[in-house]
N, C-alpha and C positions, 0 to 999 in steps of 0.2 A: 341336377340336384334342385329340389324345390327351394324357393327363397326362405321357406320356414325351417328353422333349425331349433334344436333343443339348447337351452342355456340356463344358467343359474342366475337369479336376480334376487335382490333384497329390496323391500319397500320401507323397512325401518331398521334401525340399528338394534343389536341385541345378541342373544346367544345363537348357537348353531341352528336353533329351530326357525330363525328368520330366513334361512336359505330356501328359496322356492325354485322348483324346476318348472320352467315356462317354455312356450314356443315364441320365438321372435323372428321378425322378418329381417333379412340381410339385404339392404338396398344395393344398387350398383355402386362400385367404389367411386369416391371423389377423384379428381384429376391427380392428386398426389398420394392416392391410396392404392392398396392391392387387396383383393379378397382372398383369404386363405381358408381352404378346406382343412380343418385341423384334425390331426391324428392323435394328438396328446396335448395336455396342458399341465403345467406344474402347480404344485401347492406350496405356498410360502407363508411365513409368519405375517408378512405385510398384509396378506389377504384377511387375516383375522383382525388386524388393526382397523381395516376399513369396515369390516362387518360390525365391530363393536362401537365404532365411532371415534376411536382414539385418533385416527386419521379421517378427515372429512371428505365426503364426496356427495354431490347432489343425488337425492333419492327420487325415484327408484334407480338402482344401478346394478350392473353386473359386477363380477369380482374376478381377480386374477390378472397377472401381468406377463405370463410366460407361456409360450406354446410353440408348436411346430407342425408343419403340414405342407401342402402344395398349393401353389398359386392357381386360382381358377378364374380370376378376372383382374384386369390391370387398368388403372386410371391413365389418362393421356400422358401426364408428365412422369408418372411412375414407370412408364415403358422404357425410359432410358436405362433403368437398372434391372427391371424384372420382365419376365414373360410368362404366359400360361405354362404350367407344368414344372416351373422351378421349385426345387426343394428349398424351403426357407424355415427360419426360426427367429424368435425374438425373446427378449427378457426384460424389456423396458418399454412397454406399450401403454397406450391409454387403457384404463381399467376395462375388464370385460373378457378375459381369456377363457373363462369357464363356459365355452360354447363350441358347438360342432363346426361352425364357420363364422367368420367375422371380417370386417374391414380394419386394416391397420395402416397407419401412415408408412409409406415406403421407407422414409428416413430412419425408421426404428426397426427395420427388418434386415437380417443378414442372410447371405447365401449359405446353405448347409452342404458340406461335402458329402459325397456318396458313402464314405466309410462310417458315417455316424447316423444311427437310426433316429426316427422321429421321437421315440420314447426317450432315448438318451438325451436328445436335444432339449425336449420339454423339461427334463429333470435337471439339466445343467445350465441353462442360459442365465437365469437371474442369479443363481448361486455361483456359477462359474465366473460370470462377469463381475460379481461382487468380489470374489477372491482375486481376480485379475487387477481390479482397481486398488484393492487393499494392499496387495503385495508388490505391484508394479508401478503404482502411481501415488497413492496416499503416503506410504512409507516404502520407498523402493528398496527391496531387499537385494543385497549384492551377493549373498552366499557367505556362510560362516557365522551369521548371527544366531543367537538364541532368543526365541520369541515366545510370548504367551498367547494362546488362542483359546478363548472360552467356547464351551459346547462343541468339543472336537469330534463328537460322534454324530452330530447332526448333518443335515444335507450340505450346508456350507462348510462345516468343519471337516468332513471327510475329503472334500476337494482340497481344502487348505492343507491337510496333512500330506496329501500326495504332492501338491504343488511345492510345498516347503522342501520335501525330500528331493524333488527334481532340481531345486535351486541350491541344494546342499545347506539348507537352513535347519537348525535344531528347533523343532516345534515342541513346546510343552503344552499339552492340551488338558483342559479340565473336563471332567465327565461326572456322571451321577451314579454309576454302578460299575461293578467288575466287568459285566458284559460289554458295556460301552467303552471301558478302558481297553479291553482286548481288541475291539473293533478299531479304535483310533490307532492303536499300535500296529495293527495289521495293515492299516492304510498309510503308515509312514511316520506317525508321531514319534519323536525322539524319546519323550517321557510323558507320562500321564499322571494326573492328580485327581483322585476321587474326592470331590469336595464334600460329599456326604460324610466322609470319615477323616479327611485330612485338612489341615489348615493350609490354604493355598499359598498365602504370602510366605509362611515359614518354609514350605516345601520348595518354593521358587528360590528362596535364599540358599537352601541346601544344594539344590540342583545346579545353581550357577556359582557355587562356592563363594557366596557373599556378594556377587557382582550385581544381581538382579538383571532385568532385561531392558533393552533400549526402546521396545515398543510392545504394547498390549493391544490385541484386537478383541473387542468386547461387543458382542451382539446381544448380550443378555440384558444389560441396562441397570436398572435400579439396584437389584440384589448384589451385583458384583462391583459396583462403582468404586467404593472405598478400597476393597481388596485389590482391584486392578491398580489403583494409584500406589498402593503399598508395594507392588511388584516392580515398579519402574526405577531405573537408574536416574541420578540427577540429570535434568534436561531431557528426560525420556518423553516419548509421545504416547498419549492415551488416545486410541482410536475407538470411539464409541459409535458403532454403526448400526445398532438395533436396540429394540426395547422388549425382548421376549418376556421379561419379568415386570415390565412397566417402565414408564419414562423416567429418565434421570432429571430431577428438578432440584431447586434450592441449592445450586452449586455455589460453594464458597470459594472464590478465587484465591483467598488467602491460604487455603489448604494446598494449592498448587505450589505456592512459595515455600510453605513449611516442609513439603515433601521433596524439595529439590529443584525448584524452578521448572516444574513440569509443563509440557505442552498438552493441549487437548484439542481434538478435532471431532466434529460430528458430520462425517462425509455422507454423500449419497451417490448412487450409481449415475443418476442423470447428469450430475455436474462433471463426471469423468468421461462420458461417452456422448457429448453434446452434438456431434455431427455424424452423418452416415459413415464418413471415413474413420473417425475415431471408434465408432461402434464396431465396424467390420474389422479394424485392426485388433481391437481387444478380443473379439470373438475368434479371430484367426489364431491368436496366441493360445487361447484355450483349446481350439480344435486341434492345433498342432500337437499339443501334449496328449490329447485323447487319441489321436491317430497313431502316435508313437507309443501308446499303451503306458504312458507315464501317469496318466489319470484315467481311472476306470470308474464309470458311473455306477453307483450301487442304488438300485431302485428296489426298496424293500416293501413298498405299499403301492398297490394299484386299485383304483376305485372307478366305478362308472359315475357319471355326473349325478345321478339320482342319490348317490351316497355321499354327497359333498358335506353334509352336516356331520356324518360319522368321521369323515376324513379330517375335518378341521378340529373336531373334538379330540381325536387321537393325537394330533400335532400339539394342541394346546396343553394336553396332559402329559407331554413328553413321553408318549408311549411308542414313538416312531424312531427308527434309525434310518440313516441314509436319506434318500429322496422319496417323495410321494408324488404320484402323478394321477391324472384323470385320463382314462382311455376313452377316446371319442369316436371309435369306428362305428 
């Protein structure tokens, strides 16, 4: 393989039009890095936050945090865990996954079992590890709970629906259309609420026979903040893990008292998988459910790198279901 590969870069923050297809050189890996010839990369909302400048990165920069492929070069210290030809995946890397090949710190890469394809891995790593930390670490579900999960038909949501079912947890999912409601139900949601037609808080009260829920998982942000708080039991936990509709700001802590001594957390994946061991353990729990067919990855959109702008625009406009990946063959 030539050291020159195709990649997406941005030189300024802005709309999808700032995404540029360029050729970059991939240097030899550092001693703690491996070089991955990527077969697929994942698309996530966080990529849009970095493109627009909501989240900051030095410019110019690549985009993307999630990918899968095979190891083609290994740094000296990375050789303890990896060798050429290993199948690998990652969901929490330095920015720059929209590329045919790249160097990634070995500590942020996991071994990929043979039964899982590169495309499945690229679609599941960031989203699947997100569900792992939400359900197994941030608020550890025991089974039997009824929970609220926003955007249940999205990439993270469809994994959450299946994982909740595997844990015998009743997941109430919010969606924006009858088609998305059907999709969430098909993937294991116990109940769905179409927020374009129904009042979410009132419906949660009905579904739980007045009890509300002990935890709300909210990746939407600003638009759903108050609704989410209204769905929580006294001393319930609001897990605000994303900003698809914009950042939550101006939070009044007094509201938490008024609504029942509520707890709030703003978790991130990085804080939950801070060592190679924790990362591999979280990934293994995800992979195990995939190999047992309890979680099936639904990839509804595939784009070549040169259509990165169209891919991001579709995600931002909520025109996608399931996962979106870039094919890098």
